[in-house]
C-alpha atoms as a printed R data frame, in Angstrom:
   type eleno elety resid chain resno       x      y       z
1  ATOM     1    CA   MET     A     1   0.000  0.000   0.000
2  ATOM     2    CA   LYS     A     2   2.897  2.294   0.779
3  ATOM     3    CA   LYS     A     3   4.415  1.684  -2.668
4  ATOM     4    CA   VAL     A     4   1.125  2.612  -4.359
5  ATOM     5    CA   LYS     A     5   0.935  5.910  -2.471
6  ATOM     6    CA   LEU     A     6   4.535  6.732  -3.368
7  ATOM     7    CA   SER     A     7   4.009  5.965  -7.041
8  ATOM     8    CA   VAL     A     8   0.824  8.069  -7.172
9  ATOM     9    CA   ALA     A     9   2.618 10.946  -5.470
10 ATOM    10    CA   ALA     A    10   5.529 10.668  -7.924
11 ATOM    11    CA   LEU     A    11   3.137 10.761 -10.883
12 ATOM    12    CA   LEU     A    12   1.375 13.839  -9.518
13 ATOM    13    CA   ILE     A    13   4.657 15.651  -8.978
14 ATOM    14    CA   ALA     A    14   5.839 14.733 -12.490
15 ATOM    15    CA   SER     A    15   2.615 15.954 -14.090
16 ATOM    16    CA   VAL     A    16   2.976 19.376 -12.441
17 ATOM    17    CA   GLY     A    17   6.228 19.901 -14.382
18 ATOM    18    CA   PHE     A    18   4.369 19.557 -17.682
19 ATOM    19    CA   ALA     A    19   1.587 21.961 -16.738
20 ATOM    20    CA   GLN     A    20  -0.349 23.283 -19.694
21 ATOM    21    CA   THR     A    21  -3.423 25.443 -19.737
22 ATOM    22    CA   GLN     A    22  -6.365 25.522 -22.092
23 ATOM    23    CA   CYS     A    23  -6.668 28.254 -24.709
24 ATOM    24    CA   GLN     A    24  -9.015 31.016 -23.549
25 ATOM    25    CA   ALA     A    25 -10.341 31.958 -27.002
26 ATOM    26    CA   LEU     A    26 -13.738 31.043 -28.442
27 ATOM    27    CA   THR     A    27 -14.332 29.180 -31.689
28 ATOM    28    CA   LYS     A    28 -16.697 30.342 -34.464
29 ATOM    29    CA   GLN     A    29 -19.497 28.365 -32.804
30 ATOM    30    CA   GLN     A    30 -18.819 30.270 -29.538
31 ATOM    31    CA   ASN     A    31 -17.392 27.170 -27.805
32 ATOM    32    CA   GLN     A    32 -14.173 27.252 -25.829
33 ATOM    33    CA   CYS     A    33 -11.087 26.252 -27.814
34 ATOM    34    CA   LYS     A    34  -9.749 22.840 -26.734
35 ATOM    35    CA   ASN     A    35  -6.096 23.416 -27.689
36 ATOM    36    CA   THR     A    36  -3.509 23.515 -24.914
37 ATOM    37    CA   VAL     A    37  -1.032 26.326 -24.374
38 ATOM    38    CA   LYS     A    38   2.427 26.099 -22.812
39 ATOM    39    CA   THR     A    39   2.998 29.854 -22.507
40 ATOM    40    CA   GLY     A    40   0.534 32.726 -22.711
41 ATOM    41    CA   LYS     A    41  -3.241 32.486 -22.927
42 ATOM    42    CA   LEU     A    42  -3.918 31.832 -26.630
43 ATOM    43    CA   CYS     A    43  -3.039 28.893 -28.872
44 ATOM    44    CA   TYR     A    44  -1.300 29.321 -32.233
45 ATOM    45    CA   LEU     A    45  -4.635 29.434 -34.061
46 ATOM    46    CA   HIS     A    46  -5.967 32.385 -32.072
47 ATOM    47    CA   ASN     A    47  -2.738 34.283 -31.375
48 ATOM    48    CA   PRO     A    48  -2.502 37.220 -33.830
49 ATOM    49    CA   ASN     A    49   1.278 37.497 -33.284
50 ATOM    50    CA   TYR     A    50   2.021 33.853 -34.202
51 ATOM    51    CA   THR     A    51   4.340 33.386 -37.170
52 ATOM    52    CA   LYS     A    52   4.956 30.013 -38.759
53 ATOM    53    CA   LYS     A    53   8.582 28.979 -39.149
54 ATOM    54    CA   CYS     A    54   9.520 29.005 -42.814
55 ATOM    55    CA   LYS     A    55  10.898 25.801 -44.231
56 ATOM    56    CA   LYS     A    56  13.143 25.319 -47.227
57 ATOM    57    CA   THR     A    57  11.229 24.622 -50.404
58 ATOM    58    CA   ALA     A    58  12.289 21.964 -52.857
59 ATOM    59    CA   VAL     A    59  13.481 23.072 -56.286
60 ATOM    60    CA   ILE     A    60  14.189 21.100 -59.448
61 ATOM    61    CA   CYS     A    61  17.851 20.208 -59.891
62 ATOM    62    CA   SER     A    62  19.799 22.489 -62.218
63 ATOM    63    CA   GLY     A    63  22.112 19.693 -63.403
64 ATOM    64    CA   THR     A    64  21.981 17.842 -66.712
65 ATOM    65    CA   THR     A    65  21.898 14.123 -67.414
66 ATOM    66    CA   LYS     A    66  24.296 12.147 -69.627
67 ATOM    67    CA   SER     A    67  21.942 12.646 -72.572
68 ATOM    68    CA   ASN     A    68  22.101 16.467 -72.123
69 ATOM    69    CA   LYS     A    69  18.538 16.736 -70.738
70 ATOM    70    CA   ASN     A    70  17.611 18.646 -67.611
71 ATOM    71    CA   CYS     A    71  17.556 16.604 -64.412
72 ATOM    72    CA   LYS     A    72  14.028 16.130 -63.022
73 ATOM    73    CA   LYS     A    73  14.951 15.364 -59.404
74 ATOM    74    CA   LYS     A    74  13.931 17.775 -56.653
75 ATOM    75    CA   THR     A    75  16.355 19.016 -54.001
76 ATOM    76    CA   LYS     A    76  16.457 21.226 -50.917
77 ATOM    77    CA   ASN     A    77  20.224 21.592 -51.201
78 ATOM    78    CA   GLN     A    78  21.493 25.175 -51.119
79 ATOM    79    CA   SER     A    79  23.470 24.671 -54.337
80 ATOM    80    CA   GLY     A    80  20.280 23.836 -56.262
81 ATOM    81    CA   LYS     A    81  21.647 20.479 -57.405
82 ATOM    82    CA   CYS     A    82  20.557 16.987 -56.357
83 ATOM    83    CA   TYR     A    83  22.827 14.385 -54.778
84 ATOM    84    CA   LEU     A    84  23.814 13.044 -58.200
85 ATOM    85    CA   HIS     A    85  24.991 16.383 -59.596
86 ATOM    86    CA   GLU     A    86  26.292 18.349 -56.584
87 ATOM    87    CA   ASN     A    87  29.870 16.998 -56.839
88 ATOM    88    CA   LYS     A    88  30.225 17.464 -60.604
């Protein structure tokens, strides 16, 4: 019985470290938003100051094949060439 109490207490203490609150904004249907928030009061959907991190976009390789045709592979490499053509 003592072990059960200790394990329950340990779980409660651990869960306090990951405390998250619910978003305080309302949805279009005037229901409370169900998203959780780590910092602040609004989730990313309702926060007007939220900016999405930009990711690199894939581009078509600028290299040419053995038959002098443009390569059709896509790459996110900064050089603009795929893994087959970047060392040539």
